[in-house]
PyMOL commands that place a pseudoatom at each C-alpha (Angstrom):
pseudoatom trace, name=CA, resn=MET, resi=1, chain=A, elem=C, hetatm=0, pos=[-5.754, 32.539, 8.001]
pseudoatom trace, name=CA, resn=ALA, resi=2, chain=A, elem=C, hetatm=0, pos=[-6.300, 29.278, 9.806]
pseudoatom trace, name=CA, resn=ASN, resi=3, chain=A, elem=C, hetatm=0, pos=[-6.586, 29.195, 13.588]
pseudoatom trace, name=CA, resn=PHE, resi=4, chain=A, elem=C, hetatm=0, pos=[-3.687, 26.878, 14.470]
pseudoatom trace, name=CA, resn=GLU, resi=5, chain=A, elem=C, hetatm=0, pos=[-4.729, 26.203, 18.081]
pseudoatom trace, name=CA, resn=ILE, resi=6, chain=A, elem=C, hetatm=0, pos=[-8.068, 24.734, 16.950]
pseudoatom trace, name=CA, resn=LEU, resi=7, chain=A, elem=C, hetatm=0, pos=[-6.400, 23.080, 13.982]
pseudoatom trace, name=CA, resn=MET, resi=8, chain=A, elem=C, hetatm=0, pos=[-3.828, 21.290, 16.174]
pseudoatom trace, name=CA, resn=GLU, resi=9, chain=A, elem=C, hetatm=0, pos=[-6.626, 19.954, 18.399]
pseudoatom trace, name=CA, resn=GLU, resi=10, chain=A, elem=C, hetatm=0, pos=[-8.347, 18.449, 15.331]
pseudoatom trace, name=CA, resn=VAL, resi=11, chain=A, elem=C, hetatm=0, pos=[-5.271, 16.431, 14.377]
pseudoatom trace, name=CA, resn=SER, resi=12, chain=A, elem=C, hetatm=0, pos=[-5.507, 12.762, 15.291]
pseudoatom trace, name=CA, resn=TRP, resi=13, chain=A, elem=C, hetatm=0, pos=[-2.263, 10.917, 15.836]
pseudoatom trace, name=CA, resn=LYS, resi=14, chain=A, elem=C, hetatm=0, pos=[-0.994, 7.470, 16.660]
pseudoatom trace, name=CA, resn=ALA, resi=15, chain=A, elem=C, hetatm=0, pos=[2.392, 6.020, 17.524]
pseudoatom trace, name=CA, resn=VAL, resi=16, chain=A, elem=C, hetatm=0, pos=[3.719, 3.054, 15.570]
pseudoatom trace, name=CA, resn=LYS, resi=17, chain=A, elem=C, hetatm=0, pos=[6.938, 1.067, 15.454]
pseudoatom trace, name=CA, resn=SER, resi=18, chain=A, elem=C, hetatm=0, pos=[9.553, 2.801, 13.387]
pseudoatom trace, name=CA, resn=SER, resi=19, chain=A, elem=C, hetatm=0, pos=[12.527, 1.874, 11.261]
pseudoatom trace, name=CA, resn=GLY, resi=20, chain=A, elem=C, hetatm=0, pos=[14.277, 5.153, 12.020]
pseudoatom trace, name=CA, resn=PRO, resi=21, chain=A, elem=C, hetatm=0, pos=[17.300, 5.845, 14.239]
pseudoatom trace, name=CA, resn=GLY, resi=22, chain=A, elem=C, hetatm=0, pos=[17.603, 4.133, 17.605]
pseudoatom trace, name=CA, resn=GLY, resi=23, chain=A, elem=C, hetatm=0, pos=[19.060, 0.701, 16.869]
pseudoatom trace, name=CA, resn=GLN, resi=24, chain=A, elem=C, hetatm=0, pos=[17.586, -2.056, 19.017]
pseudoatom trace, name=CA, resn=HIS, resi=25, chain=A, elem=C, hetatm=0, pos=[15.422, 0.557, 20.761]
pseudoatom trace, name=CA, resn=VAL, resi=26, chain=A, elem=C, hetatm=0, pos=[13.099, 0.931, 17.743]
pseudoatom trace, name=CA, resn=ASN, resi=27, chain=A, elem=C, hetatm=0, pos=[12.256, -2.770, 17.785]
pseudoatom trace, name=CA, resn=LYS, resi=28, chain=A, elem=C, hetatm=0, pos=[10.716, -2.409, 21.235]
pseudoatom trace, name=CA, resn=THR, resi=29, chain=A, elem=C, hetatm=0, pos=[9.041, 0.993, 21.254]
pseudoatom trace, name=CA, resn=ALA, resi=30, chain=A, elem=C, hetatm=0, pos=[6.499, 2.824, 19.147]
pseudoatom trace, name=CA, resn=SER, resi=31, chain=A, elem=C, hetatm=0, pos=[8.369, 6.068, 18.532]
pseudoatom trace, name=CA, resn=LYS, resi=32, chain=A, elem=C, hetatm=0, pos=[7.191, 6.903, 15.002]
pseudoatom trace, name=CA, resn=VAL, resi=33, chain=A, elem=C, hetatm=0, pos=[4.220, 9.266, 14.942]
pseudoatom trace, name=CA, resn=VAL, resi=34, chain=A, elem=C, hetatm=0, pos=[1.572, 9.353, 12.199]
pseudoatom trace, name=CA, resn=LEU, resi=35, chain=A, elem=C, hetatm=0, pos=[-0.602, 12.486, 12.099]
pseudoatom trace, name=CA, resn=ASN, resi=36, chain=A, elem=C, hetatm=0, pos=[-3.955, 12.583, 10.278]
pseudoatom trace, name=CA, resn=PHE, resi=37, chain=A, elem=C, hetatm=0, pos=[-5.690, 15.850, 9.451]
pseudoatom trace, name=CA, resn=ASP, resi=38, chain=A, elem=C, hetatm=0, pos=[-9.196, 15.699, 7.972]
pseudoatom trace, name=CA, resn=ILE, resi=39, chain=A, elem=C, hetatm=0, pos=[-9.408, 18.819, 5.802]
pseudoatom trace, name=CA, resn=PRO, resi=40, chain=A, elem=C, hetatm=0, pos=[-13.128, 18.734, 4.836]
pseudoatom trace, name=CA, resn=ASN, resi=41, chain=A, elem=C, hetatm=0, pos=[-14.304, 18.314, 8.457]
pseudoatom trace, name=CA, resn=SER, resi=42, chain=A, elem=C, hetatm=0, pos=[-12.043, 20.972, 9.966]
pseudoatom trace, name=CA, resn=SER, resi=43, chain=A, elem=C, hetatm=0, pos=[-13.720, 23.805, 11.853]
pseudoatom trace, name=CA, resn=ALA, resi=44, chain=A, elem=C, hetatm=0, pos=[-10.497, 25.856, 11.923]
pseudoatom trace, name=CA, resn=LEU, resi=45, chain=A, elem=C, hetatm=0, pos=[-10.587, 26.441, 8.161]
pseudoatom trace, name=CA, resn=THR, resi=46, chain=A, elem=C, hetatm=0, pos=[-13.026, 28.395, 6.035]
pseudoatom trace, name=CA, resn=GLU, resi=47, chain=A, elem=C, hetatm=0, pos=[-14.637, 26.753, 3.009]
pseudoatom trace, name=CA, resn=ASP, resi=48, chain=A, elem=C, hetatm=0, pos=[-12.345, 28.717, 0.668]
pseudoatom trace, name=CA, resn=GLU, resi=49, chain=A, elem=C, hetatm=0, pos=[-9.247, 27.609, 2.604]
pseudoatom trace, name=CA, resn=LYS, resi=50, chain=A, elem=C, hetatm=0, pos=[-10.428, 23.988, 2.524]
pseudoatom trace, name=CA, resn=ALA, resi=51, chain=A, elem=C, hetatm=0, pos=[-10.934, 24.146, -1.247]
pseudoatom trace, name=CA, resn=LEU, resi=52, chain=A, elem=C, hetatm=0, pos=[-7.525, 25.764, -1.758]
pseudoatom trace, name=CA, resn=LEU, resi=53, chain=A, elem=C, hetatm=0, pos=[-5.768, 23.153, 0.408]
pseudoatom trace, name=CA, resn=ILE, resi=54, chain=A, elem=C, hetatm=0, pos=[-7.535, 20.265, -1.321]
pseudoatom trace, name=CA, resn=LYS, resi=55, chain=A, elem=C, hetatm=0, pos=[-6.543, 21.680, -4.709]
pseudoatom trace, name=CA, resn=LYS, resi=56, chain=A, elem=C, hetatm=0, pos=[-2.913, 22.428, -3.826]
pseudoatom trace, name=CA, resn=LEU, resi=57, chain=A, elem=C, hetatm=0, pos=[-2.198, 19.321, -1.721]
pseudoatom trace, name=CA, resn=ASP, resi=58, chain=A, elem=C, hetatm=0, pos=[-4.100, 16.916, -3.971]
pseudoatom trace, name=CA, resn=SER, resi=59, chain=A, elem=C, hetatm=0, pos=[-1.128, 14.581, -4.506]
pseudoatom trace, name=CA, resn=ARG, resi=60, chain=A, elem=C, hetatm=0, pos=[-0.510, 14.309, -0.738]
pseudoatom trace, name=CA, resn=LEU, resi=61, chain=A, elem=C, hetatm=0, pos=[-4.110, 13.563, 0.273]
pseudoatom trace, name=CA, resn=THR, resi=62, chain=A, elem=C, hetatm=0, pos=[-5.993, 10.297, 0.585]
pseudoatom trace, name=CA, resn=GLY, resi=63, chain=A, elem=C, hetatm=0, pos=[-9.241, 9.692, -1.293]
pseudoatom trace, name=CA, resn=ASP, resi=64, chain=A, elem=C, hetatm=0, pos=[-11.185, 11.198, 1.634]
pseudoatom trace, name=CA, resn=HIS, resi=65, chain=A, elem=C, hetatm=0, pos=[-8.967, 14.348, 1.546]
pseudoatom trace, name=CA, resn=ILE, resi=66, chain=A, elem=C, hetatm=0, pos=[-7.068, 13.420, 4.704]
pseudoatom trace, name=CA, resn=LEU, resi=67, chain=A, elem=C, hetatm=0, pos=[-3.514, 14.711, 4.999]
pseudoatom trace, name=CA, resn=ILE, resi=68, chain=A, elem=C, hetatm=0, pos=[-1.129, 12.154, 6.525]
pseudoatom trace, name=CA, resn=ILE, resi=69, chain=A, elem=C, hetatm=0, pos=[2.241, 13.198, 7.919]
pseudoatom trace, name=CA, resn=GLU, resi=70, chain=A, elem=C, hetatm=0, pos=[4.759, 10.776, 9.404]
pseudoatom trace, name=CA, resn=SER, resi=71, chain=A, elem=C, hetatm=0, pos=[7.664, 11.659, 11.659]
pseudoatom trace, name=CA, resn=SER, resi=72, chain=A, elem=C, hetatm=0, pos=[10.338, 9.212, 12.764]
pseudoatom trace, name=CA, resn=SER, resi=73, chain=A, elem=C, hetatm=0, pos=[13.539, 11.253, 12.843]
pseudoatom trace, name=CA, resn=SER, resi=74, chain=A, elem=C, hetatm=0, pos=[13.909, 11.140, 16.632]
pseudoatom trace, name=CA, resn=ARG, resi=75, chain=A, elem=C, hetatm=0, pos=[14.041, 8.316, 19.179]
pseudoatom trace, name=CA, resn=SER, resi=76, chain=A, elem=C, hetatm=0, pos=[11.476, 10.169, 21.292]
pseudoatom trace, name=CA, resn=GLN, resi=77, chain=A, elem=C, hetatm=0, pos=[7.758, 9.810, 20.540]
pseudoatom trace, name=CA, resn=HIS, resi=78, chain=A, elem=C, hetatm=0, pos=[7.088, 13.275, 22.009]
pseudoatom trace, name=CA, resn=LYS, resi=79, chain=A, elem=C, hetatm=0, pos=[9.804, 14.878, 19.876]
pseudoatom trace, name=CA, resn=ASN, resi=80, chain=A, elem=C, hetatm=0, pos=[8.456, 13.136, 16.764]
pseudoatom trace, name=CA, resn=ARG, resi=81, chain=A, elem=C, hetatm=0, pos=[4.954, 14.419, 17.545]
pseudoatom trace, name=CA, resn=GLU, resi=82, chain=A, elem=C, hetatm=0, pos=[6.250, 17.985, 17.862]
pseudoatom trace, name=CA, resn=LEU, resi=83, chain=A, elem=C, hetatm=0, pos=[8.238, 17.634, 14.608]
pseudoatom trace, name=CA, resn=GLY, resi=84, chain=A, elem=C, hetatm=0, pos=[5.168, 16.239, 12.840]
pseudoatom trace, name=CA, resn=LEU, resi=85, chain=A, elem=C, hetatm=0, pos=[2.961, 19.089, 14.079]
pseudoatom trace, name=CA, resn=ASP, resi=86, chain=A, elem=C, hetatm=0, pos=[5.548, 21.628, 12.912]
pseudoatom trace, name=CA, resn=ARG, resi=87, chain=A, elem=C, hetatm=0, pos=[5.681, 19.988, 9.487]
pseudoatom trace, name=CA, resn=LEU, resi=88, chain=A, elem=C, hetatm=0, pos=[1.864, 19.953, 9.324]
pseudoatom trace, name=CA, resn=ARG, resi=89, chain=A, elem=C, hetatm=0, pos=[1.774, 23.650, 10.207]
pseudoatom trace, name=CA, resn=GLN, resi=90, chain=A, elem=C, hetatm=0, pos=[4.294, 24.451, 7.456]
pseudoatom trace, name=CA, resn=VAL, resi=91, chain=A, elem=C, hetatm=0, pos=[2.460, 22.339, 4.860]
pseudoatom trace, name=CA, resn=ILE, resi=92, chain=A, elem=C, hetatm=0, pos=[-0.791, 24.159, 5.640]
pseudoatom trace, name=CA, resn=ILE, resi=93, chain=A, elem=C, hetatm=0, pos=[0.869, 27.596, 5.538]
pseudoatom trace, name=CA, resn=GLN, resi=94, chain=A, elem=C, hetatm=0, pos=[2.435, 26.764, 2.154]
pseudoatom trace, name=CA, resn=GLY, resi=95, chain=A, elem=C, hetatm=0, pos=[-0.861, 25.358, 0.897]
pseudoatom trace, name=CA, resn=LEU, resi=96, chain=A, elem=C, hetatm=0, pos=[-2.757, 28.512, 1.837]
pseudoatom trace, name=CA, resn=LYS, resi=97, chain=A, elem=C, hetatm=0, pos=[-0.343, 30.884, 0.094]
pseudoatom trace, name=CA, resn=LYS, resi=98, chain=A, elem=C, hetatm=0, pos=[-1.975, 32.487, -2.893]
pseudoatom trace, name=CA, resn=PRO, resi=99, chain=A, elem=C, hetatm=0, pos=[0.303, 32.811, -5.921]
pseudoatom trace, name=CA, resn=LYS, resi=100, chain=A, elem=C, hetatm=0, pos=[1.203, 36.295, -7.047]
pseudoatom trace, name=CA, resn=PRO, resi=101, chain=A, elem=C, hetatm=0, pos=[-0.473, 37.245, -10.305]
pseudoatom trace, name=CA, resn=ARG, resi=102, chain=A, elem=C, hetatm=0, pos=[1.982, 37.259, -13.179]
pseudoatom trace, name=CA, resn=LYS, resi=103, chain=A, elem=C, hetatm=0, pos=[2.703, 40.625, -14.715]
pseudoatom trace, name=CA, resn=LYS, resi=104, chain=A, elem=C, hetatm=0, pos=[3.011, 40.434, -18.474]
pseudoatom trace, name=CA, resn=THR, resi=105, chain=A, elem=C, hetatm=0, pos=[6.239, 41.934, -19.740]
pseudoatom trace, name=CA, resn=LYS, resi=106, chain=A, elem=C, hetatm=0, pos=[7.814, 42.308, -23.148]
pseudoatom trace, name=CA, resn=PRO, resi=107, chain=A, elem=C, hetatm=0, pos=[11.464, 41.508, -23.848]
pseudoatom trace, name=CA, resn=SER, resi=108, chain=A, elem=C, hetatm=0, pos=[13.671, 44.591, -23.944]
pseudoatom trace, name=CA, resn=LYS, resi=109, chain=A, elem=C, hetatm=0, pos=[15.244, 45.802, -27.188]
pseudoatom trace, name=CA, resn=ALA, resi=110, chain=A, elem=C, hetatm=0, pos=[18.706, 44.888, -25.896]
pseudoatom trace, name=CA, resn=SER, resi=111, chain=A, elem=C, hetatm=0, pos=[17.613, 41.331, -25.051]
pseudoatom trace, name=CA, resn=LYS, resi=112, chain=A, elem=C, hetatm=0, pos=[16.101, 40.916, -28.528]
pseudoatom trace, name=CA, resn=LEU, resi=113, chain=A, elem=C, hetatm=0, pos=[19.327, 42.112, -30.173]
pseudoatom trace, name=CA, resn=LYS, resi=114, chain=A, elem=C, hetatm=0, pos=[21.427, 39.830, -27.946]
pseudoatom trace, name=CA, resn=ARG, resi=115, chain=A, elem=C, hetatm=0, pos=[19.257, 36.828, -28.868]
pseudoatom trace, name=CA, resn=LEU, resi=116, chain=A, elem=C, hetatm=0, pos=[19.575, 37.615, -32.579]
pseudoatom trace, name=CA, resn=ARG, resi=117, chain=A, elem=C, hetatm=0, pos=[23.370, 38.062, -32.312]
pseudoatom trace, name=CA, resn=GLU, resi=118, chain=A, elem=C, hetatm=0, pos=[23.649, 34.690, -30.543]
pseudoatom trace, name=CA, resn=LYS, resi=119, chain=A, elem=C, hetatm=0, pos=[21.494, 33.040, -33.223]
pseudoatom trace, name=CA, resn=LYS, resi=120, chain=A, elem=C, hetatm=0, pos=[23.649, 34.543, -35.954]
pseudoatom trace, name=CA, resn=ALA, resi=121, chain=A, elem=C, hetatm=0, pos=[26.877, 33.369, -34.261]
pseudoatom trace, name=CA, resn=LEU, resi=122, chain=A, elem=C, hetatm=0, pos=[25.519, 29.844, -33.843]
pseudoatom trace, name=CA, resn=SER, resi=123, chain=A, elem=C, hetatm=0, pos=[24.344, 29.799, -37.447]
pseudoatom trace, name=CA, resn=GLU, resi=124, chain=A, elem=C, hetatm=0, pos=[27.809, 30.867, -38.657]
pseudoatom trace, name=CA, resn=LYS, resi=125, chain=A, elem=C, hetatm=0, pos=[29.507, 28.255, -36.483]
pseudoatom trace, name=CA, resn=LYS, resi=126, chain=A, elem=C, hetatm=0, pos=[27.301, 25.518, -37.946]
pseudoatom trace, name=CA, resn=SER, resi=127, chain=A, elem=C, hetatm=0, pos=[27.689, 26.722, -41.518]
pseudoatom trace, name=CA, resn=ASN, resi=128, chain=A, elem=C, hetatm=0, pos=[31.510, 26.704, -41.084]
pseudoatom trace, name=CA, resn=ARG, resi=129, chain=A, elem=C, hetatm=0, pos=[31.308, 22.986, -40.237]
pseudoatom trace, name=CA, resn=GLN, resi=130, chain=A, elem=C, hetatm=0, pos=[29.898, 22.120, -43.656]
pseudoatom trace, name=CA, resn=LYS, resi=131, chain=A, elem=C, hetatm=0, pos=[32.098, 20.996, -46.537]
pseudoatom trace, name=CA, resn=PRO, resi=132, chain=A, elem=C, hetatm=0, pos=[32.684, 23.754, -49.042]
pseudoatom trace, name=CA, resn=SER, resi=133, chain=A, elem=C, hetatm=0, pos=[30.696, 23.494, -52.241]
pseudoatom trace, name=CA, resn=LEU, resi=134, chain=A, elem=C, hetatm=0, pos=[32.754, 22.955, -55.399]
for i in range(1, 134): cmd.bond("trace and resi %d" % i, "trace and resi %d" % (i + 1))
show_as sticks, trace
zoom trace
């Protein structure tokens, strides 16, 4: 698993003006935080973890495989940075989860019979809607 202390040190961040909560305050201060995490150049991740993250987070990454997370839910820049780091940590944990292998199963006899009974009932209902043949 990734070493989060090293990983958090590799994150670059900058504060920008936000459109979030704070009214007139947001027009004057840079409280929104944008975090950038460069997956390929991370020393906290193994090569397998990097490949898995790049594959799973493909739609969230830039062309250079950089993960960008924005946080602007608080008026405080420090609080937004902490919220962004927490979100980054959760995204990485989710991205590193390996899916359980699917166990092949067959439908039970009861479920097959139930499906056939439902098909028969639907067929009868539809056939009852037709005009009788003369």
